[in-house]
C-alpha positions, 0 to 999 in steps of 0.5 A: 337796252336799258341804262343806269343814270342814277350813278356817276363813276367820278363819285367814287373819287369825289373829294370829301368836304374836309378836303374842299374848303367853302368859299364865297360867291359861285361854287366850283365843281369840287364844292358842288360835289363835296358840299352840295351833292344832288338829292335827285336822280335824272328821272326824278328831275324829268318827272318834276319838270313834266309834272306841270309845276316848275317850282318843284325844281330846287337848289340845295338849301345851303347853296341857296343861302350862299346865293342870297348872301352873294346876290345882296352884295352884287345888287349893292355893287351894280344896283340890280341883278339885271345890271350885273348880268347885262354889264358884266356877266353875260358876254353877248354873242361870245363863248363864256370865259367867266364861269367857274363851271364848264360844259363839254360844249366849251371845247367847241369854242376853244378856237373862238376869240377870247372874251374881253375882261373889261365890263361892257354895256348891254348895247356897247359897240362891241356887241351891237344889236341888229338894226332890225331885231326879231320881235321874240326869241327864235331858233335862228336868233342872232348870236349877239342877242344871246349869251349861253353860260353854265348856271353859276348857281345850279339846281340840285342835279346829278353831277353828270347833268349840265345845267345851262342858261340861255339868256336873251335880249328878246322875249321868249314867249311869242307875242301872238300866242292864242289867248286861250293859253295865256293864263296857263303859260303865265302860271306854268311856263314852258318845257320840253324834252329832246334826245330821247325817243321814249316819252318823258315820265308821266305826271301821274308818277309824281307822287312816287317822286315826292319823298325826294322833296321831303326836305322842302315839305312838298306834298301833292296839296302844294302842287301849282299847275293847270289842268290838262287842256283839250288836244287843241290847247295842248298843241297850242302850248307845244307851238308856244315852245317850238322855237326854244325846242328847235334851238335846244335841238340844234345846240345839243345834238340829239345823238349825243345829248338828252335834255330837259329844257324849261322857261319859268313862269313870271311867278317863279323867275329869280331875274324877271327883268331878263329872259332866259331858258334853263337846260338840263343836259345829259351827255349820253353813255358811249353805248347809247350813242353807238346804238342811236347811230346804228338805229339812225334815230336822230335825223338832224335834217328835220328838227321836229319838236316832240309831242 
């Protein structure tokens, strides 16, 4: 069975730009639909991600300009973006109540305690760190070391794709990764896909998707990525992202969600002082969920990262 992910029924009733005034600061969903509509399909996004160059993932140019204006004001008020995130925006270990954009998963948190509205310090008594924290991010990282929020400034994704961020007080890259892949991970980052039994789009299909990036003038000559390594090196890279992959599979049930996750390399990180993971998540169509259940495709008792 095939499914069309290029459209979204709500678009037919989308607000027109004249009906949605532009504000300042992070955008609302209505603003995103009316003023910053996606230019990419779900398949194109997965192709960009799996191409090897995470720099192909873009934010709307006008939204990017709005973000930079907002960021300058935030840095003046808090001293740095990291201070703003740690002292206010990221409510460690608690469901997010500050963001304007909501996830389907937020409904699962409605019965949990409300966030405190006041500013809290990164290591405040309200969110203590474990006495013996792990050395890096794992699928079982204590919740008080994590803050999961919807991206306040999402990339250009279809309106039915959720863009979430997993912020963590811990390093994401395992400290013991093999030296042979350190240059590669440092340049390319890490990424993976869950919730789809079919393989992600091949990097060889990237040229067919580049017209979608014409606004940014991207050509094949601009692509920054490592060449494919040996089978052993490819396995080492997969192992470097294993814990992130497991965490994503646990949070975004594969029977209901398809995701594409990534960790930007240092050269592309907008907030290099604080580790975070991006997750693009698509809630599946009803017929997909039924089909997956009937086929028993997703055995959650044994979470194994995709090759």
